[in-house]
N, C-alpha and C positions, 0 to 999 in steps of 0.2 A: 180521715183527713179533714181538717177544718177548712173554712172558707179561705183563710189567709194562705194556707199551704197550697190549696187548689189554684189560687190566683198566681202565686209565685211559680208553681210548676208549669201552669199554662203559659205564663210569660216567658220562661226559659225555653219551653218547647217551641213557642212561636218564634222567638229570636233565633234559635238554632235552625228552624225550618226556613226562615227568611234568609239566613246566611247561606244555607245549602242551595236554595233556589237562585239566589243572586250569583253564587259562584258558578252554577251550571249555565245560567243564561248569559254570563259575561263573555264577550268574544275573546278568544285566545290569539296571541301573536305567534306567527310562524318563526321558528328558529332558523337562522341563516347558517348554511353549511360552510364550515371552514376547512381549509386544506391542512394536511399534516406535514407539508413540505416547508422547510425553513424554520427559523426560530419562532417560538410562541411565547406569549407572556406567561402562561401556565399550561402544564399538561405535557402530553407526549407528542413528539415530532421527529422528523427525519431531516437532518441538515447535511447538505452536500457542500464540500469545500471547493475552492477555485481550482480550475484545471484538472478536475477529477483526482485531486491529491488525497482524497479520503472522505470519510463521512462520520457523522455522529447520529446515533439513534437512541433516544431515551427521553427522560423528562426534563422540562425546563421550569424555571421559576424566575419571573421578572426578566425573561429572555436570556437567562444564564443557565448553564448546565448545572443542575441540582437534582440529586437523587440517583437512581440507577440508570445505567446506559452502557452503550458499546461505542468505543472510539477506535476507528481504523485509519491508520496512516499508510496510504498506498505507496508513497515514495520510499519510506524506510522499511516497509513490510512489518511494522510493529502494530500491535493491537492491545486494547485494554477493555476488560469487562469487569465492571464493578460500580462503586459509588463515587459520586462527584459532589463537590461543594464549591460554589462560586468559580466554576470553570476548571477547577483543579481536582486531581485524584485525591479523594479523602474518604477514609473508611476502609472497607475491605475490598480487595480487587485482585484480578489476575492480569499481569502484564506479560506479553510474549514478544520476544525479539527474534529476528532471523538468526539462524545458526543454533537452534535448539536451546536458547537461553530463555528463562522465564522466572518470574517472581510471583508468588502466591502468598499474600499476607496483608498486613495493615499499611495504610498510607496516611500521611498528614501533610497538607499544603503542597501536594504534588510530589512528595519524596517518600521513600521507604522509611517508615517510622512505626516501631512497635514489634510485633512478632511476625516472622515470615520465613519462607523457604525460597532460597535462590538456587537455581539449577542451571548449569552450563555444560558444555561438552567436556570440560576438564575438571570441574569441581562442583561440590554441592555444599551449601551452607544452610543450617537450620538453627535459628536463634533470634536474638534481639537486634534491632536496628534503631538508629537515631540520625535524622537528617540525611538519609541516604547512605549511611556508613554502618558497618558492623560495630555495634556498641552494646556491651552487656555480656551476657552469657550465651555462648553458642558453640556449635560443633561444625567443623569444616572437614569435608572429605576431599582428598586430593586425587589426581588422576593416577598417580603411581601407587596408590593403595594406602598412603599415609593418612593419619587422622589427627586432628587437634581438637580437644574439647576443653574449654575453659573460658577465661575472661577476655573481652575485647575492649579496646578504647580507640574510638575514631578510626576504625578500619584496620587496626593492628592488634596482634596478640599482646596483651598487657595485663599482668596480674597472675594469679595462680592458674595453672592449667596442666594438662597431660598431653604429651605427644606420643602417639602410637606409630611406630615404624612398620613398614610392610614386612620386614624380616623377623618380626616378633619382639624386638626390643622396645622399651618404653622409657620415657623421661618424665618424671613427676617433679615439677618445680615452679619457679617464678619466671615471668617474662616482662620485658620492658621495650616498647617501641618495636615489637616484632622480633626481638632477640632474647635469648636466654640470659637471665640476669638474677644473680643470687644463688642460694643453695638449692640443691635438688637431688633426687635419687634417680639412678639409671639402673634398669633391669635388663639383662641380656636375654637372648632367646634360649640359652641353656642354663638358666638359673643363676647367671652372674649377677652380682650386686655391687654397686659402687655409689659413693657419695661424691657429687661434683659441685664445684663452686665456680660460677660464671660471672664475668664482668662485661656487660654489653656484648654478649655473644662470644667472648673469648674464655676458654677454659683456663683457670688460674690454679686450681688445686683439684687433686683426684685422690680419693681414698678407696682402696680396694677392700671390700668386706668379704666375709665368708659367704659361700654360695647359699642362696635361699630362694624361696618361691616369691613371685611378685603378687601384689594385692589383686583382688578380683577387679574385673573391668568395671569402670565407673567409680571406683574408689581412688583417692589420691593419697600418696605417701611422700612427704617432703623430707623428714628427718629419719635417720636410721633408728631402729628399735634398740633398747638397752641390751638385748640379747645378742645383737650383731657385734661380732668381734672384728677389729681392724687387722688386716693382713699386711698392707703396705700403703705408703703415702708417696705421692709424686707431686712436686711443686712445679710452677710454671717455668722456673729457670732450668729445671731438669728436663722438661719437655722440649725446650729450645736447643738443648745440646745435640751435637751431631752423634748419630748412632754409629758405633764402630762394630763391624761384623768380624767374626773369626775368619781366618784364611781358609780358602777352599782346599780341601784335602786332595792330594794327588791320586787320580784314579787310574793312572797308567796309560790311558788313551782317551781321546775325546770323541772319537767316532765309534758308534755302535751299529752293527748290522741289524737292520729291521727286516724281518722276513715278509712283512706285509707290503713293503714298497720296493724291495731290492731282490734281485735274482740270486738265489742261493748258489747257482752254478758258477757265478762270477768269482774270480780269485779274491781272497781277502785283502784288506787294506795293508795288513802287516806284511804279507808276502810280497805285495807290490813294493812296499818301502824297503824291504830287505833286498830285493833284486836291484833296486836303484842304488842302494848303498854298496853292493858288491861291484856294480858297474863303475861307480865313482872311485872305489878303492883300486880297481885295476888301472885306471888312467891317472891315479895319483892326485885326485882332487879332494879326497876326504881321508886325511891321515888317520890311522887307527889310534895313535897316541898323540894327544894334543900337544905334549911337551917335546915330541920328536922334532929334530931339526931337518932330517932328510925326508923327502917325500916317500910315501909308502910304496910307490911303484919301484923306486930304486932298491928298497929293502927286499921287496918280493923278487926282483930280478937277480939279486945276489944269492937268494936261497933256492931259487928254482933254476935248474940247469937247462940250457937251451937245447932244443931237439937236435939229433944227429943228422946233418945234412946228407950224409951218405946213404942213410936209411930211407930218405925221401925219394 
Protein backbone atom coordinates (compact mmCIF):
# COMPACT_ATOMS: atom_id res chain seq x y z
CA UNK A 1 0.00 0.00 0.00
CA UNK A 2 1.48 3.32 -1.03
CA UNK A 3 1.47 6.54 0.96
CA UNK A 4 -1.62 8.01 -0.76
CA UNK A 5 -3.66 4.91 -0.10
CA UNK A 6 -2.50 4.86 3.53
CA UNK A 7 -3.54 8.48 3.97
CA UNK A 8 -6.93 7.88 2.35
CA UNK A 9 -7.57 4.77 4.43
CA UNK A 10 -6.49 6.45 7.67
CA UNK A 11 -8.74 9.46 6.85
CA UNK A 12 -11.80 7.25 6.27
CA UNK A 13 -11.07 5.24 9.38
CA UNK A 14 -10.69 8.41 11.43
CA UNK A 15 -13.91 9.88 10.07
CA UNK A 16 -15.83 6.69 10.83
CA UNK A 17 -14.37 6.56 14.33
CA UNK A 18 -15.26 10.17 14.93
CA UNK A 19 -18.82 9.54 13.76
CA UNK A 20 -19.15 6.50 16.04
CA UNK A 21 -17.82 8.37 19.08
CA UNK A 22 -19.99 11.37 18.42
CA UNK A 23 -23.09 9.17 18.12
CA UNK A 24 -22.35 7.42 21.39
CA UNK A 25 -21.59 10.55 23.30
CA UNK A 26 -24.67 12.44 21.94
CA UNK A 27 -27.46 12.61 24.54
CA UNK A 28 -30.65 10.71 23.56
CA UNK A 29 -34.20 12.04 23.94
CA UNK A 30 -36.73 10.03 25.91
CA UNK A 31 -39.79 8.87 23.93
CA UNK A 32 -43.09 9.97 25.35
CA UNK A 33 -45.53 7.14 26.00
CA UNK A 34 -48.80 7.48 24.08
CA UNK A 35 -52.14 5.87 24.84
CA UNK A 36 -53.82 3.39 22.48
CA UNK A 37 -57.27 4.66 23.43
CA UNK A 38 -58.98 6.89 20.87
CA UNK A 39 -58.13 7.74 17.31
CA UNK A 40 -54.51 8.15 16.33
CA UNK A 41 -52.80 9.78 13.42
CA UNK A 42 -51.07 6.53 12.52
CA UNK A 43 -50.93 3.06 13.97
CA UNK A 44 -53.04 0.76 16.08
CA UNK A 45 -55.66 2.03 18.54
CA UNK A 46 -58.91 1.21 20.32
CA UNK A 47 -61.85 3.57 19.80
CA UNK A 48 -64.93 3.50 22.01
CA UNK A 49 -68.23 4.87 20.67
CA UNK A 50 -70.60 7.12 22.57
CA UNK A 51 -73.03 5.59 25.08
CA UNK A 52 -71.17 2.28 24.83
CA UNK A 53 -72.79 1.62 21.45
CA UNK A 54 -69.74 -0.23 20.15
CA UNK A 55 -66.05 0.04 19.44
CA UNK A 56 -63.41 -0.18 16.72
CA UNK A 57 -60.05 -1.81 17.23
CA UNK A 58 -57.54 -1.64 14.44
CA UNK A 59 -55.20 0.56 12.48
CA UNK A 60 -55.62 4.25 11.69
CA UNK A 61 -54.14 6.51 9.07
CA UNK A 62 -54.57 10.28 9.36
CA UNK A 63 -57.10 9.55 12.13
CA UNK A 64 -59.26 7.48 9.75
CA UNK A 65 -59.93 3.76 9.81
CA UNK A 66 -57.50 2.31 7.31
CA UNK A 67 -56.16 -1.20 7.18
CA UNK A 68 -57.32 -4.20 9.22
CA UNK A 69 -59.65 -3.92 12.16
CA UNK A 70 -62.70 -5.11 14.07
CA UNK A 71 -65.91 -3.05 14.20
CA UNK A 72 -68.58 -4.02 16.74
CA UNK A 73 -72.00 -2.33 16.87
CA UNK A 74 -73.54 -3.13 20.23
CA UNK A 75 -76.96 -1.63 19.45
CA UNK A 76 -77.66 -3.80 16.38
CA UNK A 77 -75.54 -6.77 17.40
CA UNK A 78 -73.60 -6.69 14.11
CA UNK A 79 -69.84 -7.05 13.78
CA UNK A 80 -67.27 -6.74 11.00
CA UNK A 81 -63.77 -8.17 10.84
CA UNK A 82 -61.69 -7.22 7.85
CA UNK A 83 -60.18 -4.39 5.87
CA UNK A 84 -61.08 -0.70 5.86
CA UNK A 85 -60.35 2.24 3.60
CA UNK A 86 -61.28 5.79 4.60
CA UNK A 87 -63.75 4.66 7.29
CA UNK A 88 -65.55 2.20 4.97
CA UNK A 89 -65.43 -1.54 4.53
CA UNK A 90 -63.11 -2.12 1.62
CA UNK A 91 -61.26 -5.28 0.63
CA UNK A 92 -62.01 -8.64 2.19
CA UNK A 93 -64.05 -8.99 5.34
CA UNK A 94 -66.58 -10.97 7.34
CA UNK A 95 -69.82 -9.26 8.35
CA UNK A 96 -72.17 -10.90 10.85
CA UNK A 97 -75.72 -9.86 11.65
CA UNK A 98 -78.07 -11.12 14.36
CA UNK A 99 -80.22 -14.06 13.32
CA UNK A 100 -77.45 -16.29 11.84
CA UNK A 101 -76.90 -14.04 8.82
CA UNK A 102 -73.39 -13.40 7.55
CA UNK A 103 -71.41 -12.32 4.50
CA UNK A 104 -67.85 -13.43 3.84
CA UNK A 105 -66.31 -11.87 0.77
CA UNK A 106 -65.20 -8.74 -1.03
CA UNK A 107 -66.26 -5.17 -0.22
CA UNK A 108 -65.93 -1.86 -1.99
CA UNK A 109 -66.87 1.56 -0.58
CA UNK A 110 -68.85 -0.05 2.23
CA UNK A 111 -70.97 -2.37 0.03
CA UNK A 112 -70.76 -6.02 -1.02
CA UNK A 113 -68.87 -5.96 -4.29
CA UNK A 114 -66.98 -8.81 -5.94
CA UNK A 115 -67.05 -12.45 -4.88
CA UNK A 116 -68.72 -13.49 -1.66
CA UNK A 117 -70.95 -15.91 0.21
CA UNK A 118 -74.10 -14.70 1.96
CA UNK A 119 -75.75 -17.06 4.44
CA UNK A 120 -79.02 -16.67 6.33
CA UNK A 121 -81.47 -18.93 8.14
CA UNK A 122 -83.53 -19.37 4.94
CA UNK A 123 -81.06 -19.27 2.03
CA UNK A 124 -77.43 -19.27 0.91
CA UNK A 125 -75.93 -17.38 -2.03
CA UNK A 126 -72.46 -17.98 -3.43
CA UNK A 127 -71.44 -15.79 -6.34
CA UNK A 128 -70.80 -12.32 -7.67
CA UNK A 129 -71.98 -9.01 -6.16
CA UNK A 130 -72.11 -5.41 -7.34
CA UNK A 131 -73.05 -2.40 -5.21
CA UNK A 132 -74.59 -4.60 -2.54
CA UNK A 133 -76.77 -6.68 -4.92
CA UNK A 134 -76.41 -10.11 -6.52
CA UNK A 135 -74.95 -9.33 -9.91
CA UNK A 136 -73.16 -11.74 -12.23
CA UNK A 137 -72.97 -15.52 -11.96
CA UNK A 138 -74.07 -17.12 -8.71
CA UNK A 139 -75.84 -20.01 -7.02
CA UNK A 140 -78.78 -19.59 -4.64
CA UNK A 141 -79.92 -22.34 -2.27
CA UNK A 142 -83.45 -21.93 -0.88
CA UNK A 143 -84.94 -23.13 2.39
CA UNK A 144 -87.32 -25.62 0.70
CA UNK A 145 -84.46 -27.41 -1.07
CA UNK A 146 -84.71 -25.64 -4.44
CA UNK A 147 -81.61 -24.27 -6.13
CA UNK A 148 -80.97 -21.69 -8.85
CA UNK A 149 -77.64 -21.52 -10.63
CA UNK A 150 -77.11 -18.94 -13.33
CA UNK A 151 -76.94 -15.25 -14.14
CA UNK A 152 -78.12 -12.39 -11.93
CA UNK A 153 -78.73 -8.72 -12.70
CA UNK A 154 -79.21 -6.15 -9.93
CA UNK A 155 -80.48 -8.66 -7.42
CA UNK A 156 -82.78 -10.70 -9.71
CA UNK A 157 -82.45 -13.81 -11.86
CA UNK A 158 -81.75 -12.52 -15.37
CA UNK A 159 -80.12 -14.39 -18.21
CA UNK A 160 -79.40 -18.10 -18.72
CA UNK A 161 -79.81 -20.32 -15.70
CA UNK A 162 -80.97 -23.65 -14.29
CA UNK A 163 -83.57 -24.07 -11.56
CA UNK A 164 -83.43 -27.35 -9.64
CA UNK A 165 -86.64 -28.24 -7.80
CA UNK A 166 -86.62 -30.28 -4.62
CA UNK A 167 -88.85 -32.95 -6.22
CA UNK A 168 -86.13 -33.75 -8.80
CA UNK A 169 -87.46 -31.74 -11.74
CA UNK A 170 -85.32 -29.13 -13.51
CA UNK A 171 -85.86 -26.14 -15.76
CA UNK A 172 -83.04 -25.06 -18.09
CA UNK A 173 -83.75 -21.77 -19.78
CA UNK A 174 -83.70 -17.98 -19.75
CA UNK A 175 -84.84 -15.49 -17.12
CA UNK A 176 -85.76 -11.80 -17.05
CA UNK A 177 -86.42 -9.69 -13.94
CA UNK A 178 -86.73 -12.78 -11.77
CA UNK A 179 -89.22 -14.57 -14.08
CA UNK A 180 -88.88 -17.27 -16.71
CA UNK A 181 -88.74 -15.65 -20.12
CA UNK A 182 -88.03 -17.29 -23.45
CA UNK A 183 -87.43 -20.88 -24.48
CA UNK A 184 -86.34 -23.56 -22.08
CA UNK A 185 -86.30 -27.27 -21.34
CA UNK A 186 -88.13 -28.95 -18.47
CA UNK A 187 -87.03 -32.35 -17.16
CA UNK A 188 -89.27 -34.28 -14.80
CA UNK A 189 -88.22 -36.56 -11.96
CA UNK A 190 -89.26 -39.65 -13.96
CA UNK A 191 -87.38 -38.86 -17.21
CA UNK A 192 -90.15 -36.61 -18.58
CA UNK A 193 -88.95 -34.11 -21.11
CA UNK A 194 -90.75 -30.99 -22.37
CA UNK A 195 -89.89 -27.81 -24.21
CA UNK A 196 -91.49 -24.70 -22.68
CA UNK A 197 -91.88 -21.17 -23.97
CA UNK A 198 -92.43 -18.45 -21.36
CA UNK A 199 -93.30 -14.78 -21.60
CA UNK A 200 -92.45 -12.90 -18.39
CA UNK A 201 -93.32 -15.85 -16.21
CA UNK A 202 -96.39 -17.06 -18.16
CA UNK A 203 -96.25 -20.38 -19.99
CA UNK A 204 -97.45 -19.76 -23.57
CA UNK A 205 -96.45 -22.99 -25.30
CA UNK A 206 -95.62 -26.50 -24.23
CA UNK A 207 -94.20 -29.31 -26.35
CA UNK A 208 -94.13 -32.80 -24.88
CA UNK A 209 -91.16 -34.84 -26.07
CA UNK A 210 -90.31 -38.49 -25.78
CA UNK A 211 -88.95 -39.44 -22.35
CA UNK A 212 -85.22 -39.12 -21.91
CA UNK A 213 -82.52 -38.56 -19.33
CA UNK A 214 -81.65 -35.07 -18.15
CA UNK A 215 -78.15 -33.61 -18.57
CA UNK A 216 -75.55 -34.00 -15.81
CA UNK A 217 -75.79 -31.52 -12.95
CA UNK A 218 -73.92 -28.36 -13.82
CA UNK A 219 -74.62 -28.57 -17.55
CA UNK A 220 -77.35 -26.52 -19.20
CA UNK A 221 -79.73 -27.58 -22.00
CA UNK A 222 -81.92 -24.91 -23.64
CA UNK A 223 -83.05 -26.48 -26.93
CA UNK A 224 -84.07 -30.10 -27.56
CA UNK A 225 -81.74 -32.44 -29.40
CA UNK A 226 -82.40 -33.46 -33.02
CA UNK A 227 -83.11 -36.98 -31.83
CA UNK A 228 -85.96 -35.80 -29.55
CA UNK A 229 -89.32 -36.58 -31.11
CA UNK A 230 -92.31 -34.39 -30.37
CA UNK A 231 -95.32 -36.21 -28.95
CA UNK A 232 -97.84 -33.41 -28.43
CA UNK A 233 -98.11 -29.60 -28.42
CA UNK A 234 -100.25 -27.41 -26.20
CA UNK A 235 -100.81 -23.69 -26.82
CA UNK A 236 -101.74 -21.08 -24.25
CA UNK A 237 -105.33 -20.84 -25.52
CA UNK A 238 -105.77 -24.56 -24.89
CA UNK A 239 -104.32 -24.21 -21.41
CA UNK A 240 -106.91 -21.56 -20.52
CA UNK A 241 -109.88 -23.71 -21.55
CA UNK A 242 -112.00 -25.30 -18.86
CA UNK A 243 -111.29 -28.95 -18.25
CA UNK A 244 -114.36 -31.20 -18.61
CA UNK A 245 -114.17 -34.43 -16.63
CA UNK A 246 -116.08 -37.61 -17.41
CA UNK A 247 -119.18 -38.39 -15.33
CA UNK A 248 -118.56 -40.35 -12.16
CA UNK A 249 -119.65 -43.98 -12.64
CA UNK A 250 -122.46 -45.27 -10.45
CA UNK A 251 -120.99 -47.43 -7.71
CA UNK A 252 -124.26 -48.63 -6.20
CA UNK A 253 -123.59 -47.11 -2.81
CA UNK A 254 -121.58 -44.22 -1.40
CA UNK A 255 -120.95 -45.57 2.09
CA UNK A 256 -118.47 -48.37 2.62
CA UNK A 257 -118.01 -50.10 5.94
CA UNK A 258 -114.48 -49.73 7.28
CA UNK A 259 -113.48 -52.40 9.75
CA UNK A 260 -110.81 -50.14 11.24
CA UNK A 261 -113.19 -47.47 12.50
CA UNK A 262 -116.62 -49.21 12.65
CA UNK A 263 -118.01 -52.04 14.74
CA UNK A 264 -118.58 -55.10 12.58
CA UNK A 265 -121.35 -56.27 14.89
CA UNK A 266 -123.49 -53.24 13.98
CA UNK A 267 -126.21 -53.80 11.38
CA UNK A 268 -125.31 -52.83 7.84
CA UNK A 269 -126.45 -49.59 6.27
CA UNK A 270 -128.41 -51.45 3.58
CA UNK A 271 -130.38 -53.42 6.16
CA UNK A 272 -131.22 -50.24 8.05
CA UNK A 273 -132.42 -48.58 4.83
CA UNK A 274 -134.47 -51.64 3.86
CA UNK A 275 -136.18 -51.65 7.25
CA UNK A 276 -136.99 -47.96 6.90
CA UNK A 277 -138.47 -48.57 3.42
CA UNK A 278 -140.69 -51.37 4.69
CA UNK A 279 -141.96 -49.14 7.51
CA UNK A 280 -142.79 -46.37 5.04
CA UNK A 281 -144.52 -48.85 2.75
CA UNK A 282 -146.76 -50.04 5.56
CA UNK A 283 -148.01 -46.55 6.35
CA UNK A 284 -148.38 -45.59 2.70
CA UNK A 285 -145.67 -42.90 2.57
CA UNK A 286 -143.54 -44.59 -0.07
CA UNK A 287 -145.53 -46.07 -2.98
CA UNK A 288 -143.95 -49.05 -4.61
CA UNK A 289 -144.94 -47.82 -8.07
CA UNK A 290 -144.23 -44.16 -8.76
CA UNK A 291 -147.00 -44.15 -11.42
CA UNK A 292 -149.60 -45.63 -9.05
CA UNK A 293 -152.52 -43.34 -8.14
CA UNK A 294 -153.56 -45.19 -5.00
CA UNK A 295 -151.41 -45.29 -1.91
CA UNK A 296 -149.63 -48.52 -1.36
CA UNK A 297 -151.33 -49.00 2.02
CA UNK A 298 -154.74 -49.25 0.30
CA UNK A 299 -153.39 -51.76 -2.20
CA UNK A 300 -151.93 -53.89 0.55
CA UNK A 301 -155.17 -53.69 2.57
CA UNK A 302 -157.15 -55.11 -0.36
CA UNK A 303 -154.78 -58.03 -0.86
CA UNK A 304 -154.31 -58.90 2.83
CA UNK A 305 -157.38 -60.26 4.64
CA UNK A 306 -158.07 -58.80 8.07
CA UNK A 307 -157.67 -61.21 10.99
CA UNK A 308 -160.79 -63.08 12.32
CA UNK A 309 -162.02 -61.25 15.40
CA UNK A 310 -163.69 -64.41 16.75
CA UNK A 311 -160.36 -66.12 16.89
CA UNK A 312 -158.87 -63.36 19.00
